[in-house]
N, C-alpha and C positions, 0 to 999 in steps of 0.2 A: 057896475060898469068898470071900476078899477080892477077887479079880479079878472074880468074878461080882457081888459087892456093889458094887464100884466101877463096873462097867458099868451096873448098875441105877441107882445114884445119878446117874451122868452122864445116862442116858436120862431119869430122872425130872426132873432139873433142866432138861433141854431141854423135856420135856413141860410143866413149870410155865411156861416161857417161851412155850409155844405154846398155852396154854389158850384164848386168844381164838379160835384156829382151830377148837377143838372146841366153842365156844359156851358155855364153862363159867364165864367171868368175869361177875360181876354188873356192872350199870351203876355201882354204888358202887365196886367194885374197879377198874374201868376209869378212873374219875375219880381215884381215889387214885394210880394209876400216872401219869396225865397231869399231876397236880399235883406229883408228886415231883420235886424239883430235884437233879439229879446234879452233884456237884463232885468234883474229884480227892481232896480230903481224905476226903469221905464214901465215895467209891469205894474208896479205900485201906482204909478200915475194913471195908467189905463184903467186899472181896477177901481181906483178912486173916482174916476170920471164916469164909469159905467152905470152906477146906480142913479146918478144925477141925469145922465142922458136918457136912461130908461124911463125915469120919472117924467122928464121933459117931453119926450116923444109920446109917452103913453098917457099924458094928462088930458088930451082932448082929441077930437076927430081930425083937426088940422095936423097935429103931430103924427097921428097914425097915418094920414095920407102922405106926409113927407117920408115916413119910414117905408111905406109901400113903394113909393117912387124911387127912393134911394136904393132899395133892394134890387132893382132891375138895372142899375147903372154900373159901368166900370168903376173901379176904385178911384181913378183920377177925377172922373166926373162927380162921384160922391163927395170927394174932398172939396171940390168947387162949390157944390151945393151947401155943404156944411159951412164953408167960409162965408157964404152969403146969408146964413141964418144967424142973426145977432144973438139969439137965445142960446143956441148950441155953442157958438164961439165964446160966449161969456163963461159957460161951464168949462170948456176946454182951456181957456186962458187961466181960469182960476186954478186949474190943475197943472199948468205949465206945459200944455200940449198944443200942437198945431192940428189943424183939421186932417192933414195927411197922416201925421203920426197916429191919430186915433182911428181913422178910417182903414188904414192898412194894419195898424197894430192890433186892434181887437180881433179881427178874423185870424191874424197870424197867431196870436196867443191862444185863441179858442181852438184852432186846429191842432196846435202843438199839444195842448192839454188833452184834447180828445185822443190823439194818437198815443200820447204817453199813458193814457188811461186804458189802453188796450184795443182801441178801435182800429182795425186793420183795413181801412178802406184805401184803395189806391187813389181815390179822389181827394184825399186830404193832402194839401200842399204844405209840407213842413221841411225846412232845411235840417240837415243833421245836427247843426249847432243848436237850433231852437228845440229840436226833439230832446237832445241831451239836457238842455236847460229845464224843459218842462218835466222830464223824468226826475231830475235832481230836486225839483221844488214842487212836485205834484201835490204833496200833502198841504201845502200852503195855497197854491194857485187854484186848484179845483174848487174848494169851498168858497173862496173869495169870488171866483167867477160866477158860481151859482148864486151867491148872495147879491152880486151886482146885477145879475139878470132879473132878480126878484125886486130890485130897487133898494136893497139893504147893503150898506157899506160894510166892508171887511177891513180890519186893521192890518197894516204891514207887520210882519214878524221877523223877517230875516232878509239880509241883503246879500248880494253876490258880488 
């Protein structure tokens, strides 16, 4: 069951990053992503929380149901749902993140990494500054994001 859940979590996290391709991001959500400024310290926090959140949401059917529900919501509503989830908030507080930082930050980072990796979809929402950041740090960010999606933590190596 864990392998299936892990595969679903990975697929769901990719789907979250590709929401614009499905036309599901509101204009407000797109603007939040464009305004979000990625830095290595913030990326380290996001990537440190990602495996714990992946494990938390993939640990049982209730977590899977939450993830499915959250995937269909605007980012602001996702943040409210995460804030109401004591388990999720415990993980984020441990890493020094707010619900909004995580909910907006993970897809922002994921889309920046995808675009920096050569994916040329017009549906990826990435600010020029975040694309530059991802390109400069791709060798660090991509493997850590992949490790986070699989529930394995990656260690920070460099700061910006």
